[in-house]
N, C-alpha and C positions, 0 to 999 in steps of 0.2 A: 961652202956650206949651202945647201938648198934654202930657198926662201919661198914664202907664201905671199901671194898678192890677194888680199881680202877686200872685197867690195861690198858695201851695204846695198842690197837690192830692194828691201822691204822695210816698212816702218814698224817700230816696236810699240806703237800706240795700241793700247788694249792688251798688250802682252804682259808677261810676268816681270816683276821687279828685277829679278836676277838676270833676265835677258837684257833689259835696258842697261844694267850695270856692266854686264859683260861686253856689250857693244862699246860702251864708254871706255872701258879699260883697254879695249883693242885700239882705241883712238878714232872710232867712227861716231860721227855726230848726226849726219843726215844722209838721205838716200843719194847714192852716187859717190860718196866718199870712198877713197881707196887708200889702203896702207900696205906696206911691204914689211913683213915680219920674218924673223928667223924661224926655220922649221924645227921647233922644239916641242916636246910633249905637252908643256903647259899651254902653248899657243894652239896646238891641235885640239886640246880639251876645250878651250874657250870657243874655238870655231865649231866644234861638235855641238856645244850647247846652243848656239844660235844658227845652226846650219840652214834653218828655214828662212833666215833673214839675210843671208850673205851668199856671195859667189866666191869660190876659191880657185886660184890657179897656182901652179908651181912655176917659179921663174928661176933663172940661173943668175 
């Protein structure tokens, strides 16, 4: 199953509360943190919410 590599590139300071909560639920705490998640609709929706704060790559 494809996987997504999500890296936090920008700070959520000054952003909306739900953006901070979404980053935390993805497992990202600080700039430069990277997590690998299953490519599922729920994860895609979370990434879409914070797309201006993260970089996303598909990995095998």
